[in-house]
One Martini backbone bead per residue (centre of mass of N, CA, C, O) as a GRO file, in nm:
protein
  510
    1MET     BB    1   1.389   0.341  10.354
    2PRO     BB    2   1.095   0.437  10.282
    3TYR     BB    3   0.937   0.540   9.986
    4PHE     BB    4   0.658   0.554  10.122
    5THR     BB    5   0.461   0.828  10.295
    6ASP     BB    6   0.193   0.881  10.156
    7ARG     BB    7  -0.133   0.858  10.177
    8ARG     BB    8  -0.305   0.616   9.968
    9SER     BB    9  -0.535   0.540   9.693
   10GLY     BB   10  -0.707   0.274   9.490
   11ILE     BB   11  -0.738   0.089   9.177
   12LEU     BB   12  -0.806  -0.236   9.053
   13LEU     BB   13  -0.758  -0.242   8.686
   14HIS     BB   14  -0.783  -0.383   8.391
   15PRO     BB   15  -0.807  -0.285   8.062
   16THR     BB   16  -0.989  -0.527   7.965
   17SER     BB   17  -1.243  -0.411   8.156
   18PHE     BB   18  -1.333  -0.219   7.973
   19PRO     BB   19  -1.558  -0.076   7.801
   20GLY     BB   20  -1.706  -0.153   7.477
   21PRO     BB   21  -1.721  -0.258   7.125
   22TYR     BB   22  -1.436  -0.457   7.099
   23GLY     BB   23  -1.451  -0.706   7.332
   24ILE     BB   24  -1.234  -0.510   7.469
   25GLY     BB   25  -1.034  -0.332   7.635
   26VAL     BB   26  -0.904   0.001   7.575
   27LEU     BB   27  -0.686   0.293   7.501
   28GLY     BB   28  -0.940   0.497   7.531
   29GLU     BB   29  -1.214   0.659   7.620
   30GLN     BB   30  -1.270   0.477   7.877
   31ALA     BB   31  -0.995   0.527   8.009
   32TYR     BB   32  -1.028   0.833   8.047
   33HIS     BB   33  -1.289   0.822   8.206
   34PHE     BB   34  -1.174   0.665   8.445
   35LEU     BB   35  -0.966   0.881   8.531
   36ASP     BB   36  -1.171   1.098   8.595
   37TRP     BB   37  -1.323   0.934   8.806
   38LEU     BB   38  -1.079   0.883   8.994
   39ALA     BB   39  -1.014   1.176   9.060
   40ALA     BB   40  -1.301   1.242   9.180
   41ALA     BB   41  -1.243   1.003   9.403
   42LYS     BB   42  -0.952   1.066   9.529
   43GLN     BB   43  -0.753   0.896   9.359
   44GLN     BB   44  -0.383   0.796   9.318
   45LEU     BB   45  -0.439   0.495   9.206
   46TRP     BB   46  -0.341   0.255   8.940
   47GLN     BB   47  -0.388  -0.087   8.895
   48VAL     BB   48  -0.220  -0.335   8.703
   49LEU     BB   49  -0.154  -0.571   8.495
   50PRO     BB   50   0.012  -0.712   8.279
   51LEU     BB   51   0.080  -0.577   7.929
   52GLY     BB   52   0.128  -0.817   7.769
   53PRO     BB   53   0.132  -1.062   7.535
   54THR     BB   54  -0.080  -1.312   7.529
   55GLY     BB   55  -0.112  -1.658   7.581
   56PHE     BB   56  -0.166  -1.885   7.776
   57GLY     BB   57  -0.494  -1.847   7.880
   58ASP     BB   58  -0.476  -1.522   7.865
   59SER     BB   59  -0.237  -1.454   8.049
   60PRO     BB   60  -0.049  -1.189   8.192
   61TYR     BB   61   0.162  -1.427   8.315
   62GLN     BB   62   0.175  -1.535   7.989
   63CYS     BB   63   0.404  -1.407   7.783
   64PHE     BB   64   0.581  -1.330   7.481
   65SER     BB   65   0.676  -1.075   7.663
   66ALA     BB   66   0.852  -0.850   7.892
   67PHE     BB   67   0.821  -0.577   7.685
   68ALA     BB   68   0.570  -0.597   7.544
   69GLY     BB   69   0.257  -0.528   7.409
   70ASN     BB   70  -0.090  -0.552   7.386
   71PRO     BB   71  -0.275  -0.553   7.098
   72LEU     BB   72  -0.570  -0.567   7.225
   73LEU     BB   73  -0.539  -0.258   7.353
   74ILE     BB   74  -0.577  -0.120   7.099
   75ASP     BB   75  -0.712   0.167   6.959
   76PRO     BB   76  -0.899   0.197   6.674
   77GLU     BB   77  -0.962   0.505   6.668
   78ASP     BB   78  -0.670   0.596   6.636
   79LEU     BB   79  -0.628   0.460   6.361
   80ARG     BB   80  -0.847   0.623   6.215
   81ALA     BB   81  -0.737   0.914   6.277
   82ARG     BB   82  -0.461   0.833   6.103
   83GLY     BB   83  -0.569   0.658   5.838
   84TYR     BB   84  -0.560   0.326   5.883
   85LEU     BB   85  -0.874   0.352   5.905
   86THR     BB   86  -1.212   0.298   5.871
   87TYR     BB   87  -1.535   0.294   5.950
   88ARG     BB   88  -1.584   0.016   5.820
   89ASP     BB   89  -1.363  -0.136   5.985
   90LEU     BB   90  -1.540  -0.082   6.268
   91ALA     BB   91  -1.706  -0.314   6.235
   92VAL     BB   92  -1.879  -0.502   6.483
   93PRO     BB   93  -1.923  -0.764   6.636
   94PRO     BB   94  -2.128  -0.952   6.868
   95PHE     BB   95  -2.010  -0.886   7.148
   96PRO     BB   96  -1.980  -0.938   7.466
   97PRO     BB   97  -1.997  -0.693   7.723
   98GLU     BB   98  -1.913  -0.868   8.008
   99ARG     BB   99  -1.701  -1.032   7.826
  100VAL     BB  100  -1.418  -1.200   7.709
  101ASP     BB  101  -1.390  -1.333   7.379
  102TYR     BB  102  -1.103  -1.448   7.269
  103GLY     BB  103  -1.185  -1.629   7.022
  104ALA     BB  104  -1.307  -1.364   6.877
  105VAL     BB  105  -1.111  -1.120   6.919
  106ILE     BB  106  -0.835  -1.202   6.807
  107PRO     BB  107  -0.895  -1.233   6.497
  108TRP     BB  108  -1.020  -0.953   6.461
  109LYS     BB  109  -0.778  -0.780   6.559
  110GLN     BB  110  -0.562  -0.889   6.370
  111ALA     BB  111  -0.702  -0.799   6.108
  112LEU     BB  112  -0.717  -0.499   6.178
  113LEU     BB  113  -0.410  -0.447   6.212
  114ARG     BB  114  -0.334  -0.534   5.927
  115ARG     BB  115  -0.490  -0.314   5.778
  116ALA     BB  116  -0.346  -0.078   5.910
  117PHE     BB  117  -0.061  -0.150   5.812
  118LEU     BB  118  -0.106  -0.137   5.505
  119ARG     BB  119  -0.168   0.166   5.505
  120PHE     BB  120   0.084   0.260   5.644
  121ASP     BB  121   0.289   0.129   5.433
  122ALA     BB  122   0.175   0.319   5.192
  123MET     BB  123   0.304   0.532   5.340
  124LYS     BB  124   0.481   0.771   5.492
  125PRO     BB  125   0.674   0.723   5.739
  126PRO     BB  126   0.714   0.830   6.033
  127PRO     BB  127   0.983   0.912   6.228
  128GLU     BB  128   0.876   0.779   6.494
  129PHE     BB  129   0.899   0.484   6.409
  130GLU     BB  130   1.210   0.460   6.370
  131ALA     BB  131   1.276   0.570   6.651
  132PHE     BB  132   1.145   0.338   6.803
  133ARG     BB  133   1.314   0.106   6.687
  134ALA     BB  134   1.584   0.217   6.790
  135ALA     BB  135   1.516   0.244   7.099
  136GLU     BB  136   1.397  -0.085   7.105
  137GLN     BB  137   1.602  -0.300   6.975
  138THR     BB  138   1.691  -0.494   7.213
  139TRP     BB  139   1.379  -0.634   7.183
  140LEU     BB  140   1.211  -0.587   6.917
  141GLU     BB  141   1.352  -0.765   6.702
  142ASP     BB  142   1.313  -1.035   6.843
  143TYR     BB  143   1.009  -1.021   6.875
  144ALA     BB  144   0.922  -0.982   6.579
  145LEU     BB  145   1.054  -1.243   6.481
  146PHE     BB  146   0.910  -1.438   6.668
  147MET     BB  147   0.619  -1.374   6.570
  148ALA     BB  148   0.667  -1.440   6.273
  149LEU     BB  149   0.749  -1.737   6.325
  150LYS     BB  150   0.492  -1.827   6.463
  151GLN     BB  151   0.313  -1.777   6.221
  152ALA     BB  152   0.472  -1.967   6.026
  153HIS     BB  153   0.411  -2.205   6.264
  154HIS     BB  154   0.111  -2.187   6.364
  155GLY     BB  155   0.190  -2.120   6.685
  156GLN     BB  156   0.429  -2.265   6.755
  157PRO     BB  157   0.666  -2.332   6.958
  158TRP     BB  158   1.007  -2.282   6.951
  159TYR     BB  159   1.088  -2.584   7.056
  160THR     BB  160   0.955  -2.703   6.762
  161TRP     BB  161   1.147  -2.610   6.579
  162ASP     BB  162   1.383  -2.601   6.382
  163PRO     BB  163   1.698  -2.603   6.495
  164PRO     BB  164   1.811  -2.341   6.357
  165LEU     BB  165   1.583  -2.164   6.490
  166ARG     BB  166   1.578  -2.259   6.777
  167ASP     BB  167   1.913  -2.198   6.794
  168ARG     BB  168   1.997  -1.937   6.636
  169GLU     BB  169   2.119  -1.946   6.363
  170PRO     BB  170   2.245  -1.703   6.173
  171ASP     BB  171   2.149  -1.795   5.889
  172ALA     BB  172   1.853  -1.850   5.965
  173LEU     BB  173   1.789  -1.561   6.063
  174ALA     BB  174   1.857  -1.407   5.805
  175GLN     BB  175   1.648  -1.551   5.625
  176ALA     BB  176   1.399  -1.475   5.798
  177ARG     BB  177   1.423  -1.167   5.777
  178GLU     BB  178   1.384  -1.163   5.472
  179ARG     BB  179   1.117  -1.334   5.442
  180LEU     BB  180   0.973  -1.159   5.710
  181ALA     BB  181   0.978  -0.843   5.685
  182GLU     BB  182   0.677  -0.760   5.695
  183ASP     BB  183   0.603  -0.895   5.965
  184ILE     BB  184   0.809  -0.747   6.135
  185ARG     BB  185   0.696  -0.466   6.077
  186PHE     BB  186   0.419  -0.515   6.193
  187HIS     BB  187   0.507  -0.565   6.493
  188ALA     BB  188   0.638  -0.289   6.524
  189PHE     BB  189   0.386  -0.121   6.471
  190VAL     BB  190   0.215  -0.228   6.705
  191GLN     BB  191   0.409  -0.132   6.928
  192TRP     BB  192   0.404   0.164   6.865
  193ARG     BB  193   0.100   0.205   6.922
  194PHE     BB  194   0.091   0.109   7.207
  195PHE     BB  195   0.303   0.307   7.335
  196GLU     BB  196   0.169   0.567   7.252
  197GLN     BB  197  -0.099   0.517   7.403
  198TRP     BB  198   0.011   0.465   7.687
  199GLN     BB  199   0.173   0.729   7.732
  200ALA     BB  200  -0.073   0.913   7.707
  201LEU     BB  201  -0.231   0.790   7.944
  202LYS     BB  202  -0.018   0.834   8.162
  203ALA     BB  203  -0.003   1.139   8.140
  204TYR     BB  204  -0.298   1.184   8.218
  205ALA     BB  205  -0.276   1.063   8.497
  206ASN     BB  206  -0.045   1.246   8.610
  207GLN     BB  207  -0.205   1.515   8.576
  208ARG     BB  208  -0.415   1.375   8.808
  209ARG     BB  209  -0.242   1.241   9.036
  210ILE     BB  210  -0.186   0.956   8.897
  211GLN     BB  211  -0.057   0.647   8.972
  212ILE     BB  212   0.104   0.363   8.829
  213ILE     BB  213   0.064   0.019   8.886
  214GLY     BB  214   0.261  -0.238   8.816
  215ASP     BB  215   0.369  -0.572   8.677
  216ILE     BB  216   0.618  -0.818   8.773
  217PRO     BB  217   0.690  -1.110   8.677
  218ILE     BB  218   0.939  -1.313   8.760
  219TYR     BB  219   0.850  -1.475   8.519
  220VAL     BB  220   0.861  -1.636   8.212
  221ALA     BB  221   0.768  -1.770   7.938
  222ARG     BB  222   0.857  -2.029   7.754
  223ASP     BB  223   0.684  -1.897   7.513
  224SER     BB  224   0.928  -1.668   7.441
  225ALA     BB  225   1.145  -1.429   7.341
  226ASP     BB  226   1.328  -1.449   7.590
  227ALA     BB  227   1.388  -1.756   7.588
  228TRP     BB  228   1.492  -1.765   7.293
  229ALA     BB  229   1.709  -1.516   7.299
  230HIS     BB  230   1.800  -1.616   7.624
  231ARG     BB  231   1.876  -1.924   7.684
  232ASP     BB  232   2.142  -1.893   7.864
  233GLN     BB  233   1.955  -1.773   8.120
  234PHE     BB  234   1.859  -2.074   8.133
  235LEU     BB  235   1.739  -2.408   8.227
  236PHE     BB  236   1.842  -2.566   7.956
  237ASP     BB  237   1.874  -2.773   7.714
  238GLU     BB  238   1.989  -2.843   7.391
  239GLU     BB  239   1.656  -2.851   7.299
  240GLY     BB  240   1.485  -2.646   7.492
  241GLN     BB  241   1.446  -2.796   7.757
  242PRO     BB  242   1.346  -2.802   8.072
  243ILE     BB  243   1.489  -2.905   8.361
  244VAL     BB  244   1.327  -2.689   8.517
  245VAL     BB  245   1.042  -2.561   8.703
  246ALA     BB  246   0.791  -2.362   8.812
  247GLY     BB  247   0.650  -2.301   9.149
  248VAL     BB  248   0.440  -2.426   9.414
  249PRO     BB  249   0.356  -2.560   9.681
  250PRO     BB  250   0.135  -2.653   9.873
  251ASP     BB  251  -0.169  -2.453   9.931
  252TYR     BB  252  -0.439  -2.256   9.956
  253PHE     BB  253  -0.513  -2.314   9.640
  254SER     BB  254  -0.343  -2.608   9.638
  255PRO     BB  255  -0.273  -2.949   9.716
  256THR     BB  256  -0.056  -2.967   9.450
  257GLY     BB  257  -0.003  -2.703   9.382
  258GLN     BB  258   0.180  -2.489   9.145
  259LEU     BB  259   0.223  -2.541   8.796
  260TRP     BB  260   0.367  -2.315   8.588
  261GLY     BB  261   0.632  -2.388   8.382
  262ASN     BB  262   0.855  -2.204   8.409
  263PRO     BB  263   1.150  -2.105   8.356
  264ILE     BB  264   1.471  -2.109   8.493
  265TYR     BB  265   1.712  -1.932   8.609
  266ASP     BB  266   2.058  -1.855   8.560
  267TRP     BB  267   2.199  -1.690   8.810
  268GLU     BB  268   2.503  -1.711   8.751
  269LYS     BB  269   2.495  -1.583   8.469
  270MET     BB  270   2.355  -1.322   8.550
  271ALA     BB  271   2.576  -1.228   8.747
  272ALA     BB  272   2.818  -1.219   8.541
  273ASP     BB  273   2.653  -0.963   8.380
  274GLY     BB  274   2.490  -0.788   8.601
  275TYR     BB  275   2.187  -0.825   8.521
  276ARG     BB  276   2.113  -0.702   8.239
  277TRP     BB  277   1.827  -0.801   8.168
  278TRP     BB  278   1.694  -0.689   8.428
  279ILE     BB  279   1.764  -0.395   8.395
  280GLU     BB  280   1.602  -0.362   8.130
  281ARG     BB  281   1.332  -0.442   8.249
  282PHE     BB  282   1.310  -0.220   8.461
  283ARG     BB  283   1.346   0.019   8.274
  284ALA     BB  284   1.092  -0.035   8.104
  285ASN     BB  285   0.886  -0.031   8.346
  286LEU     BB  286   0.956   0.267   8.441
  287ARG     BB  287   0.812   0.383   8.181
  288LEU     BB  288   0.520   0.257   8.229
  289TYR     BB  289   0.560   0.316   8.540
  290ASP     BB  290   0.567   0.435   8.881
  291ILE     BB  291   0.500   0.147   8.996
  292ILE     BB  292   0.617  -0.175   9.130
  293ARG     BB  293   0.507  -0.504   9.125
  294ILE     BB  294   0.639  -0.801   9.262
  295ASP     BB  295   0.594  -1.108   9.165
  296HIS     BB  296   0.713  -1.330   9.368
  297PHE     BB  297   0.945  -1.227   9.568
  298ARG     BB  298   1.057  -1.487   9.695
  299GLY     BB  299   1.239  -1.580   9.444
  300PHE     BB  300   1.489  -1.399   9.545
  301TYR     BB  301   1.546  -1.595   9.786
  302ASN     BB  302   1.347  -1.845   9.717
  303TYR     BB  303   1.279  -2.145   9.511
  304TRP     BB  304   1.062  -2.354   9.333
  305VAL     BB  305   1.146  -2.678   9.199
  306VAL     BB  306   1.076  -2.886   8.917
  307PRO     BB  307   1.063  -3.107   8.702
  308GLY     BB  308   1.006  -3.069   8.363
  309ASP     BB  309   0.799  -3.347   8.373
  310ALA     BB  310   0.600  -3.261   8.566
  311GLU     BB  311   0.248  -3.270   8.688
  312THR     BB  312   0.333  -3.146   8.960
  313ALA     BB  313   0.440  -2.951   9.265
  314VAL     BB  314   0.515  -3.149   9.498
  315HIS     BB  315   0.800  -3.241   9.369
  316GLY     BB  316   1.061  -3.059   9.520
  317GLU     BB  317   1.273  -2.758   9.561
  318TRP     BB  318   1.475  -2.544   9.732
  319ARG     BB  319   1.633  -2.240   9.622
  320ASP     BB  320   1.859  -2.003   9.597
  321GLY     BB  321   1.865  -1.680   9.552
  322PRO     BB  322   2.018  -1.362   9.485
  323ARG     BB  323   1.928  -1.130   9.650
  324HIS     BB  324   2.130  -0.870   9.723
  325ASP     BB  325   2.290  -0.879   9.461
  326PHE     BB  326   2.056  -0.800   9.280
  327PHE     BB  327   1.952  -0.526   9.409
  328ASP     BB  328   2.222  -0.382   9.405
  329ALA     BB  329   2.246  -0.378   9.094
  330ILE     BB  330   1.984  -0.229   9.025
  331ILE     BB  331   2.034   0.026   9.198
  332ALA     BB  332   2.306   0.106   9.071
  333ALA     BB  333   2.168   0.152   8.782
  334LEU     BB  334   1.865   0.307   8.878
  335GLY     BB  335   1.814   0.336   9.167
  336GLU     BB  336   1.557   0.396   9.334
  337LEU     BB  337   1.280   0.177   9.414
  338PRO     BB  338   0.925   0.155   9.332
  339LEU     BB  339   0.840  -0.105   9.535
  340ILE     BB  340   0.636  -0.400   9.554
  341ALA     BB  341   0.602  -0.682   9.766
  342GLU     BB  342   0.503  -1.002   9.692
  343ASP     BB  343   0.454  -1.177  10.021
  344LEU     BB  344   0.288  -1.419   9.998
  345GLY     BB  345   0.205  -1.679  10.193
  346GLU     BB  346   0.499  -1.880  10.328
  347PRO     BB  347   0.749  -1.726  10.413
  348HIS     BB  348   1.053  -1.676  10.485
  349PRO     BB  349   1.210  -1.468  10.699
  350GLY     BB  350   1.417  -1.376  10.478
  351VAL     BB  351   1.215  -1.223  10.303
  352TYR     BB  352   1.159  -0.992  10.502
  353ALA     BB  353   1.451  -0.900  10.529
  354LEU     BB  354   1.489  -0.825  10.233
  355ARG     BB  355   1.261  -0.623  10.214
  356ASP     BB  356   1.352  -0.434  10.460
  357HIS     BB  357   1.635  -0.351  10.362
  358TYR     BB  358   1.481  -0.171  10.115
  359GLY     BB  359   1.180  -0.072  10.198
  360PHE     BB  360   0.969  -0.266  10.103
  361PRO     BB  361   0.650  -0.315  10.061
  362GLY     BB  362   0.404  -0.513  10.153
  363MET     BB  363   0.127  -0.741  10.173
  364LYS     BB  364  -0.232  -0.703  10.244
  365VAL     BB  365  -0.513  -0.932  10.298
  366LEU     BB  366  -0.825  -0.936  10.425
  367GLN     BB  367  -0.922  -1.230  10.349
  368PHE     BB  368  -0.674  -1.360  10.538
  369ALA     BB  369  -0.757  -1.266  10.858
  370TRP     BB  370  -0.992  -1.506  10.979
  371GLY     BB  371  -0.843  -1.803  11.063
  372SER     BB  372  -0.751  -1.725  11.362
  373ASP     BB  373  -0.634  -1.449  11.532
  374ALA     BB  374  -0.521  -1.150  11.674
  375HIS     BB  375  -0.218  -1.227  11.538
  376ASP     BB  376  -0.278  -1.178  11.261
  377PRO     BB  377  -0.106  -1.014  11.001
  378PHE     BB  378  -0.387  -0.922  10.841
  379LEU     BB  379  -0.458  -0.751  11.068
  380PRO     BB  380  -0.463  -0.413  11.112
  381HIS     BB  381  -0.343  -0.403  11.416
  382ASN     BB  382  -0.056  -0.542  11.283
  383TYR     BB  383   0.045  -0.312  11.128
  384ASP     BB  384   0.251  -0.142  10.945
  385LYS     BB  385   0.299   0.123  10.734
  386ASN     BB  386   0.486  -0.051  10.529
  387CYS     BB  387   0.213  -0.109  10.337
  388VAL     BB  388  -0.030  -0.297  10.135
  389VAL     BB  389  -0.376  -0.284  10.107
  390TYR     BB  390  -0.622  -0.542  10.043
  391THR     BB  391  -0.911  -0.695   9.997
  392GLY     BB  392  -0.806  -0.808   9.716
  393THR     BB  393  -0.722  -0.998   9.432
  394HIS     BB  394  -0.695  -1.146   9.122
  395ASP     BB  395  -0.689  -1.441   9.286
  396ASN     BB  396  -0.953  -1.367   9.410
  397ASP     BB  397  -1.230  -1.333   9.521
  398THR     BB  398  -1.463  -1.157   9.588
  399THR     BB  399  -1.572  -1.036   9.876
  400ARG     BB  400  -1.861  -1.135   9.850
  401GLY     BB  401  -1.791  -1.421   9.756
  402TRP     BB  402  -1.618  -1.498   9.998
  403TYR     BB  403  -1.830  -1.460  10.226
  404GLU     BB  404  -2.044  -1.666  10.113
  405LYS     BB  405  -1.809  -1.915  10.148
  406ALA     BB  406  -1.727  -1.886  10.423
  407PRO     BB  407  -1.677  -1.979  10.716
  408GLU     BB  408  -1.853  -1.906  10.995
  409HIS     BB  409  -1.611  -1.831  11.183
  410GLU     BB  410  -1.512  -1.602  10.993
  411ARG     BB  411  -1.771  -1.434  10.974
  412ASP     BB  412  -1.790  -1.383  11.276
  413TYR     BB  413  -1.524  -1.233  11.307
  414VAL     BB  414  -1.590  -1.004  11.119
  415ARG     BB  415  -1.841  -0.894  11.268
  416ARG     BB  416  -1.699  -0.841  11.541
  417TYR     BB  417  -1.464  -0.661  11.445
  418LEU     BB  418  -1.670  -0.446  11.282
  419ARG     BB  419  -1.963  -0.420  11.371
  420VAL     BB  420  -2.141  -0.611  11.171
  421ASP     BB  421  -2.378  -0.796  10.947
  422GLY     BB  422  -2.270  -0.842  10.627
  423SER     BB  423  -2.447  -0.677  10.402
  424ASP     BB  424  -2.164  -0.480  10.334
  425ILE     BB  425  -1.872  -0.615  10.302
  426ALA     BB  426  -1.711  -0.464  10.088
  427TRP     BB  427  -1.732  -0.177  10.230
  428ASP     BB  428  -1.617  -0.265  10.497
  429PHE     BB  429  -1.337  -0.331  10.377
  430ILE     BB  430  -1.275  -0.059  10.255
  431ARG     BB  431  -1.278   0.096  10.519
  432LEU     BB  432  -1.058  -0.072  10.660
  433ALA     BB  433  -0.834  -0.006  10.459
  434MET     BB  434  -0.845   0.306  10.481
  435MET     BB  435  -0.798   0.316  10.807
  436SER     BB  436  -0.543   0.205  10.799
  437THR     BB  437  -0.185   0.223  10.829
  438ALA     BB  438  -0.145   0.185  10.549
  439VAL     BB  439  -0.004   0.368  10.301
  440LEU     BB  440  -0.156   0.170  10.103
  441ALA     BB  441  -0.469   0.142   9.908
  442VAL     BB  442  -0.635  -0.136   9.733
  443ILE     BB  443  -0.919  -0.169   9.504
  444PRO     BB  444  -1.113  -0.363   9.357
  445MET     BB  445  -1.361  -0.293   9.143
  446GLN     BB  446  -1.556  -0.522   9.230
  447ASP     BB  447  -1.583  -0.410   9.522
  448ALA     BB  448  -1.684  -0.126   9.460
  449MET     BB  449  -1.939  -0.277   9.302
  450ASN     BB  450  -2.046  -0.523   9.464
  451LEU     BB  451  -1.952  -0.809   9.359
  452GLY     BB  452  -1.949  -1.127   9.270
  453SER     BB  453  -1.820  -1.424   9.144
  454GLU     BB  454  -1.879  -1.340   8.842
  455ALA     BB  455  -1.618  -1.117   8.875
  456ARG     BB  456  -1.390  -1.292   8.865
  457MET     BB  457  -1.062  -1.303   8.732
  458ASN     BB  458  -0.912  -1.549   8.904
  459THR     BB  459  -0.825  -1.908   8.915
  460PRO     BB  460  -0.610  -2.088   9.046
  461ALA     BB  461  -0.538  -2.383   8.859
  462VAL     BB  462  -0.719  -2.265   8.626
  463ALA     BB  463  -0.698  -2.260   8.273
  464SER     BB  464  -0.995  -2.146   8.230
  465GLY     BB  465  -1.204  -1.847   8.232
  466ASN     BB  466  -1.011  -1.610   8.251
  467TRP     BB  467  -0.970  -1.259   8.220
  468ALA     BB  468  -1.294  -1.156   8.135
  469TRP     BB  469  -1.383  -0.922   8.292
  470ARG     BB  470  -1.649  -0.670   8.261
  471TYR     BB  471  -1.775  -0.362   8.259
  472LEU     BB  472  -2.038  -0.144   8.262
  473PRO     BB  473  -2.105   0.182   8.227
  474HIS     BB  474  -2.330   0.198   8.465
  475GLN     BB  475  -2.123   0.095   8.702
  476LEU     BB  476  -1.983   0.384   8.693
  477THR     BB  477  -2.057   0.559   8.958
  478GLU     BB  478  -2.122   0.829   9.160
  479GLY     BB  479  -2.154   0.679   9.427
  480ILE     BB  480  -1.878   0.544   9.434
  481GLN     BB  481  -1.714   0.798   9.405
  482GLN     BB  482  -1.815   0.934   9.670
  483GLY     BB  483  -1.731   0.709   9.864
  484LEU     BB  484  -1.426   0.721   9.807
  485ALA     BB  485  -1.387   1.023   9.867
  486GLU     BB  486  -1.475   1.014  10.162
  487LEU     BB  487  -1.258   0.809  10.262
  488ALA     BB  488  -1.006   0.959  10.168
  489ALA     BB  489  -1.059   1.209  10.343
  490LEU     BB  490  -1.110   1.078  10.625
  491TYR     BB  491  -0.811   0.895  10.595
  492GLY     BB  492  -0.577   1.058  10.439
  493ARG     BB  493  -0.584   0.987  10.090
  494ALA     BB  494  -0.602   1.273   9.995
  495TRP     BB  495  -0.518   1.532   9.808
  496ILE     BB  496  -0.356   1.828   9.945
  497PRO     BB  497  -0.280   2.127   9.935
  498PRO     BB  498  -0.055   2.284  10.130
  499SER     BB  499  -0.234   2.549  10.175
  500GLN     BB  500  -0.485   2.347  10.298
  501ARG     BB  501  -0.340   2.245  10.533
  502LYS     BB  502  -0.392   2.116  10.856
  503SER     BB  503  -0.315   2.184  11.195
  504SER     BB  504  -0.272   2.035  11.521
  505ILE     BB  505  -0.233   2.222  11.826
  506HIS     BB  506  -0.123   2.119  12.143
  507ALA     BB  507  -0.118   2.188  12.454
  508PRO     BB  508   0.024   2.122  12.727
  509ALA     BB  509  -0.024   1.988  13.008
  510THR     BB  510  -0.089   2.125  13.358
   0.00000   0.00000   0.00000
């Protein structure tokens, strides 16, 4: 039975894109302002990308932990208000306001957090800090040690460390914990502040009837605390090298496929302990978010693997995923799951059967709808209700940018289908998403702002220059807010108190 029944809509916007003086969006004043704006726009959903600490390429899909939060998102003003920083500490370099310059932001933010920690550590720690460490110790202690060791190894990945640390020999770990005790405590402090700030922001959103959609990437990064601390759960050799790695075969985005390079799970071992690591991962994410989008849902049905030393994803093979056994175990442990299945690409029919067995809604992307004919599954007249429609996703160009580059036969199909001239294509697509039968509709903020390709968030298979877009304060306008509110009300996606809901009763024809 479908989990989602009420029609709703919302905005896709990662917190890094908030404006502000700190070179990157943070969980502070502008985040709260956005939620006020969203509520006034009659939107009930806010979708974010993964919130973990980013590693390779600054991608939120390649994080140092599947459980930890991104220190770059911590609001410095909160640290100042608690006495951990001074106003002088908040003197900010001239960061570009419209993009994240990660090369400049990361060292500045790391130094700022270290100063905050030193003042915190000189005070009497509040009981909430030790309570947080105790509550999250199943992942936090390994993560904090991992990050401290990475720093001691000048950022080198764990599989290049000396074998005793690489292989987690107990004596080597005990010595490292003693030697790096202050750094371990620093990383625990940073996580405490992240989660305190995020939970306060989430509570604020929920008070305004806004639910947050989070994102679980199916895989973890090779250079992550998860892969290091749970190496037996992955297909690694004795030296920590991956036997096979993840990707997808040639597709819409790349003629050589996408070589993600993530380690592959040893699903047999995971099944043997009842998928314990996954249950804890879902449990943690259900505290962070109200709804979870599973990225690359197909991988639970079958997944593409290539040799660990491959240079492209062309030569690989499909292997069976854990399928019903996996989801039955998760649901038995946690109850009904508010999940969205990212089922894009060219999935096997069995993927849809797995999705539908649990009532998970799939995804529809309007930019994908115009390359064939009237039977295309991405065209709204072919939707069933239990799906989530997007104008585009974080991996697509903006709708305006897409339309400007699309083949003329696709642009012609769009104009004839919508009876428009294409001059306001982003909002034409927004209206189409809102009026569709899809139970949920999500609009990237770049489309709501009618921006071009300069605002694209990510280009798959391109290693650099992604995840950097930010909006400027004046771009979050009242006009956009009113336009979204009008469409939400017009197409039944705005929340209406039960006492104000109207019904239309028609007498039968005689």
